[in-house]
N, C-alpha and C positions, 0 to 999 in steps of 0.2 A: 488490432486489438478489438475495434468495434465494428468490423466488417459484417454487413448484413443488418445492422442495427439502425433503427430510426429514432432520432431524438428531436423533440420539439423545444425550442428555445422561445419562451414567452418574455417579451421585453416591454417594461412599462416606463412611464414619464419620470426618469430620474437622471441626473447629470452622469451617473455611473453607467448609463446605457452604452457609452462608447467602449467600455471594457468587453462588451459581449461580442464585438467584432473578433476579438482575438480568441475568445472562447470558441466561436463558430470555426475560425481557421484551425485551432488546435484539434477540435473534433474532426474536421475533414482530413487532417493529416493522419488520423487514427482509422480512416477509411469509414467513417460514419456517415450516413445519410442525415443531413441537418435541415430541418424545417424551422422557419422563424415566423412567429406571430407577433405584431407590434400593435400596441394600443395607439389611438390617435394622438395622444400627448407624447408618446415615445418618439414619434417622427420629428418632433421639434428638437430633439437632441442629437439624433443621428438619422442619416437618410437611408431608407429601405433599399436603395441600390447597392449600399455597401454589402449588405447581407446577401442580396441576390447574386452579386459577383463572387462572393466568398463560398456560397453554398451551391450555386447552380440551380437554386430552386426559387420560384416566385415567393416573395415576402407577403404574408397575408395581413391585411389590416382591416378591411371592411367586410362584415358578415354577408353583405348583399352585393359584393363585387361581381359583375357579370363577366369579367375577362378571364375565366377559365371554364373548363368542360363542365357540363351539367351533372352535378352531383351535390348531396348535401355535404359541403366541404368540411365543416367542422367535425362531422361525425365520421367521415371517410378518414380524415386525418387522425382523429382520436383512436380509430380502430388500427391504424398502422403503426402507431407509436410504441416503442419499447419504454420510453421515459419521457416525462415532461419536466423541465426546469423553468420556473419563473424567476428571472433574474435580470436587472434589479427588480425586486418586488416592492412596490410602494405600499404605504398603509392602506390606500384605497382598494388595490387589487386583493390584499389580504383580507380586508373587511368584507369585500364582496364574496370571495370564495368561502369564507368561514360561515356566511350566512346564506349561501345558495343562490345569490345573485348572478344571472347570466344575461348581460346586456350589451356585450360586444363579441368579437370573434375570439378573443383570448379566453374570457370567462366561459363562453358556451363550449369551446373546445376542452378546457381544463375539466369542466363538470362532466363531460361526455367520456373522458379518458378513464380506462380501468387499469391503466399501466401504473408504474411507480411515479410518484410525483415529488419534486424537490422544490422548496421555497427558498430563495435567498434575499432576505430583506435589506433594503438601503435606504436610509432616510436621516433626518435630523435626530440628534440624541433624545431630545425631549419627546418627539413623536414615538420613537423606538420604545422608550420606557414607559409611555403612556399606558395605564392600566387596561384601557380598551384594546389597544394594539396587542399588548401582551396576552390578554385574554382570547383575542382573535387567533393569535399564533398557537396558543395551547389547544384551541378548538380544532385547528387544522391537523395538529399532531394527533389528536384523538380520532380524526377521521382518517388517519393513515399517511399523511403528508410528512415528508422529512424536512425538518427546518434547520437551515444552515445558519449557525450564530453569526451575526454581523461582526466585523472587525472593529477595532478602535483606533483612533487616530484624528488627524486633522480633516474636518469636513469641508465640503465646498461652500457651505454657508458661512465659514469662518469659525464655527465652534470646534471644540475637541471633545471626543468622547466616543461612545459606541454608535454605530450606525453605518459604517463604511462597508460597501460591498467587498467581500473577500477577494483575494487575488485570483486572477483567471485561472492559473495552474490548479489552485485548491478546488475551484469550482469543477474543473474537468475531472479531477481525482474523485469527487463525489459521484459524478456520472459513471466513471470507470468502475468504481467499486460496486454500483448498484447493478450494472448490466453486462460487464465484460465477460464474466465467466459463470458458468452454472455453479450453484451454491452446494456442491457435492460435499463439502466439509462443514456445513452448518451443524452447530451443536458441539463441534469438537474444540477442545481447548489445546492450543499448540504453544510450546516454549521453544524459543530459538535463542542460542547464544551466538554473538557475532563480534567481529573485531579482534583487537590484540590487547592482551594485558600488559601492564606497565609495572616493573618491580624496581622500587627506588633504591638507589645507591646512597644518594645524599639529597639535599633539596634541589639539586640542579640536574643530576644525571639519573638515569634509569636503564634497565634492560628490558627490551621489547623485541618485536619481530615485524615482518613486513606485511602483515595482514591488513587489509583495508576494510573489511567487513561487508563488502559488496555480495558475497555469496549468502551470508546470513540474512542481510537485508532482502535480497531477492527471494529467499525462501519465506521470509516474514510477509512480504507483499503478496506472493502467490497464494499463500494459505489464507490471508485476509481476503483476497478477491474471491476465493472459493467458499467463503462464509464463516471460516473458523474464527474464534476469539484467540488473538494472538498476543503473546508477551515476548518481548525481546530484552535479554540481559546483555548489554552492550559494553564492550570494552573501548579502547581507543579506536577511533575511526574518524575520518573526515568525508566518508561517503554520504550521499543524501539519504536521509532517514524516510522510511515509508510512512504514510499517513495512516491514521485509523488503527494503530497497534499501540500497546502499553510499552513504554521504554523504561528500563531499569538500568541507569548508568553505574558503572563500576570502573575501578582502575586496575587493582591488583588481582592475582589469582586467587587469593584468599577471599577477597570481596566477591568475586564472580562465584566462588564456591558457596558461600553463604547465600548469595541471592538465587542462585540455581537451585539450591537445596530447598529453600522456602518456596519457590514458585513451582517446582517440579511435583510437589505433593498433590497438586490438583490438575496436573496436565494429563491429557490423553496421549499426546505425542510430544516428545523431547528431541530436539534436533541440536546437537552440539557442534555448530560450525565455527566457534571462536577458536583462535589460535592462542591457547593458554600457555603461559611459560611453565617449563618444566622444573626450573629452579629459580630461587630468589637469593639475593645477597643475605648472608647469614647475620651480618650487622648493617643497620642503616645509620648512617652518620647525621648528627644533627646539623653540623655545619659543612659547607662546601670543602671537599677534600682538596688541598692544594697539591699541585703537581710538584714532583721532585725530579732530580736527575736520574735517579735510579728506576728500576722496575716496580710495578705495583701489581699485587694480586688481590683478588677478591674471592673469599670463601663463599661457596654457595650451599644452599639447603634446599632439599627436594620440596616442591609445592604439593598441595593436596591434589591427588588425582581425581578430578571431578567426574570424569566418565566412569572410572572404576567404582566410585562410591555409588553412582547412579545405578550401575548395573548390580551391585550388591544389595542395594536397598529399594529396588524398584517394586512397584505394586503390580498386581496382576493386569490391571487395566492398561498400563503405561507402555507405549511403544517407544523404543530407545534407538535413536539412530546417531551414529558417530561419523567423524571424518578422518581421513588418513591422508596425509601428505607424505609421499615418499619420493626417493630419488633413484631406487633400484628395488627390484623384486616386489613390484607394487601390489600385485594380487596376493602373493604369498605373505608378505609382512602385514597386509591389511586383514587377511582372514585371520592370522594369529591374533590381531588386536580384537577382532570381532568375538573369537571364542574366550580370549582372556578376560574380557571386560563385560561379558555377558550381554552383548548387544543383539538387537533384532536385525540391524542393517548397518552397513558402513559404506561410506561413499569415498572412494580412493581416487586420487589423481597423482600425476607425476610431475614434480616441480620443473623437470627439465623438458617437458613436453611444450613445444610452441603453442601459445594461447591458453595454457592452463596455468593454476597457480596464483599467487599473490599479484594484486595491482592491475589485473586485467578485467576487461568487461566480458571475457569469454571463459570457458572452461571445457576440459576434456575429462570426463568421469567415468568411472566403473561402478556400478551399483552391486554390491555383494551382500547375500544373505547366507544363511546356514546351508541352503540347498541349491543356490543359484549365484550366477554372476552375469551381469549385462554390461557391455562396453558400448559407449556412445562416442560419436564423432564429435568434432569441434562444434559448439553452439554458444549462444549467449547465456549468461548466468540466469536470466529470466527463464530461458527454456530449460536449462539444467534444473532449476528449482521445480518446475512442473513435472519434470521426469521424476525427480526424487519423491515429490508428494504422490504422484501416480503409483510408484512402487509401494509407498507406505500404505496408501489407501487400499491397494490390492492385497497386501498382507493382512490388513485389519478387516477385510471383507466388507467394507463399508462404502464402496464406491460403484454404483450401479452403471456408471458411464463407461467403465473399462472393460475391454475385451480380455479373453484369456491370454491373448498373445502380448497384451500390455504394450502397446505402441506408444512411444513418446510423441506428444503432440508439438510438432514444430510450428510455432505461431508465424504468422506473417508480419508480426512487429519487428522493427529493425533491431540489430544487435545493440544491446545497452551496455 
């Protein structure tokens, strides 16, 4: 995912410095070239050899270190970097950078960098909330630095409150969001539905389906990485939610209809990947229905057809993409759905195909439009999401990175 990218990790004197070893390791697993710069105080908390072992690169500390080839090292490194993250960032380093002070290897490199820069503060709560520190953070934001809000919890000093360095995975997600993909969908507003709806029978039981929400979440993450502003209306799911997207949780088909109806009004692209119940119980019991010796039947009522409503009430700017889960005549049945519901595109798959359908990390899809259809082999849902977004962007003629042949980019990241 980060192959060919260079990230500088700037580490300052904080007990949280130990977390950055895991960040460096996670970045390397994403095929990123990681360069580490430590302040002299940082080496009191973690040994530079740790980072040299993890990254395969010399850990830089001293601006005037003579143990590397002759070049102006902080300038050379700044030119190669795609992103600089200072984490943990102490109040001291934040103050220096906010006021243009460059008196060590990290500050001179940071001020020489023209790439994206992320600051992740970590300090005592009172220091974090000090108006001077807050003002310095705002100044850095005004200069184009991205500021990661500190986490709250029990601090190493014994206090409880804001000031903790966020978890390593979140720090990596900030880096990935910034540089993993071209921002070819920047400025677009994307709405995705994901997961399964739940239709109550009584306070204990409900009708649902096997959807996990993984495909919808993969689409949301892919669109976010490509620069779009993403909203997800999510039904029941236990899948890991993507970061940096707006989440609107719902349970029933009616709740999903109301949420999608509201959010779709402002969307450029709507992708209905949720598995919405076609029927709901005609009567919902207030108390648990007791079992009896005889048979029990439940009268069902048709739910609101969300996709059909969107097709009938769409605006001229909105691109509408649906999903079709079939067990036979996949293309024929999906094309009927495309035309009946006035869609621009439909993504079809066969529940009986190995590796496709609910509960898997992979999918086998066919992308169908009014004039074309394209079938893809087994791939991860992350890869399938990019293929779908490629096709949508080509249709909207807003993606200069695509060729006329529209090849699906099969990324080197592992199947998720």
